[in-house]
N, C-alpha and C positions, 0 to 999 in steps of 0.2 A: 115386309115392312122393316124399316130401318128404325133402330133404336137410337135416339139422340139423348146426350147427356141432360139438355134442358129442350123445351119446346120453344119454337121461335117466338110465340107471344109471351112466353113467362118472363116476368121481371122479378129478378132476384134481389133480396135486401142486401146492402153493403156487408162485406165480411168484418168482423172485428179484428184487429191486430193481435188481441189475446188468443183468439181462437188459431191464428196462423202459428203462433209461438208454441202453443198447447200441442199443435198437430206435428211440429217439428221436433220439439223435445221428446215426444212419444215415439216418433220414428227414431230419434238418437238413441233411445233406451231399448226399442226392438232390436237395434244394430248392435247393442252391447250385449244382448243375450248370448249365453255360452251355447253356440250350435256345435255338434260333433257328428261324425260319421258322414253319411250321404246326404244330411240336411245342410252341410257346409257348402256342398255344390249347388244346391239349388235354393240357397238363401238370397232372396232379393235384397239390393241395397235399398232400405227403407228410406234413408234420408234423401238419397238421390231422387226416388220416386216421389215423395211427398214434395220435395223442393222443386222438382219439374212442375209438379202439379200446379203449385202456387206461382210459379214463374209463368205458365200458360194462361191461369185464370187471373191473376192479379199481378200483372207485371210490373205496376207502379208501387206496390206493396213489399214486394221481396225482390232482392237482387244480389249484386257481387258481394256485398259485405256480408249478408247472412250466408251465402254459398261459401265465402272464403272460411269465417268462423266455424261452420259447421264442418267443413273440411279440415281444418286443423284439429277440431275436437276428434274426428274420426281418426286422423294420423295419429294422435296421442293415444287414444284406446286401442287401437291394433297394434301399436308399438312399431310403425312402420316408418318409413322415410317421411321426415317431415315437410309437408307442403305437397305431397303427390295427391291426396284426396281434394285438398284446397285447390289446387290447379284444375283438376278434373271437374270439380264441382262448379268451379267459376267458368269453365269452358261450356258446361252443361247449363248454368243458369244464362249465359249469352245464347246459346241455341235456343233455348226455351222462350226468351224474351223476344227474340228475333222471329221465331216462327209461331207465336202465340196465335196471332189472327189467322193464320193457315189451319191450324191444328183445330181450333174452335169452329172452323166452317165444316169440318167433317162431322158425320156420325161417330159412335163409339169405336167400330170395327177399324175404320182407317186411322182413328186416333191411336188405337192401340198399336197398328204397325209404326207410325211415326214415333210413339214412345219406346217401342223395342229398339229401333235404330239408332234414337238418341242415347239410350242406357247402354247399348252396345258400344257406342263411341266412347261413352265414359268409362266404362271397364277397358277398352283398349288403350286409353290414355293413361290410366293407372297401371296396366300391364307393361307399357313402353316405359313409363318411369322405372317400374322396378327392375325391368331387365336392363335397363341402362346402368342401375345401381348395382349390378352383378347377380341379379336372382335368376333362377331358372325358367323355363316355360312351363307353367302349370298344368297345361292341357288344355283341350278344348271344352271340357266340362266346366271351366273358369266361367263361360259365357252363359251357363245355363240360367244363372239369377236373373239375367236380362230378361228372359222369356217368360220366366215366372212372374217377374214385376210388370211384364206387359199384360199377363193374364189378371193380374191384380188391378189393372187400372179402371176397367169399369165399375167394379164395386168400390172402389176408393173414389172415384168421381160422384157417385150417387151418394156416398156416405159424407163426404166433405161440403156438398151442396145442401145437406138436410138443415143446417142451422140458418142458411140465407134464404130457404123457400119460406115466403109468407104463410102466415095461417090463413085457412080457409074461412071465410065469412058465412057464417050459417045463414044470414039473412039474404045473402045475394042469390038471384033466380037465374 
């Protein structure tokens, strides 16, 4: 039995723009948390994950401007080269918008594989920019966060669709 994010007959309510903003700000605050030790290596990029989700689910409501602004915020928060996350998030938003119909066609397991590949590419863009700026290669554990984010995709999909599900009608037979 395949698990789908939504059933084919299910019609979701429109998402409220305020809800999208709240989820993105929450993801930004999760990225700002002080991670240390082993947790630094397996920490997913929450902003990239949530932004990719909304680019796939609602490509007309979120796009390059949000990706660019969130990326600049992450650059300031990380104290890293200004614009590296902005560029990576913009490329990720483009990929999410271009592939949104393809990803939505699949059940959750193939969606996870697509998301992992897109997030790995996002991490690769950030890594290449850092290395061009003179940083050393951090090791292959740098990419572990993308796999953790891929594992978070199914619960994130279900959680972010909850406000869009219509209430059940008790009188409906």
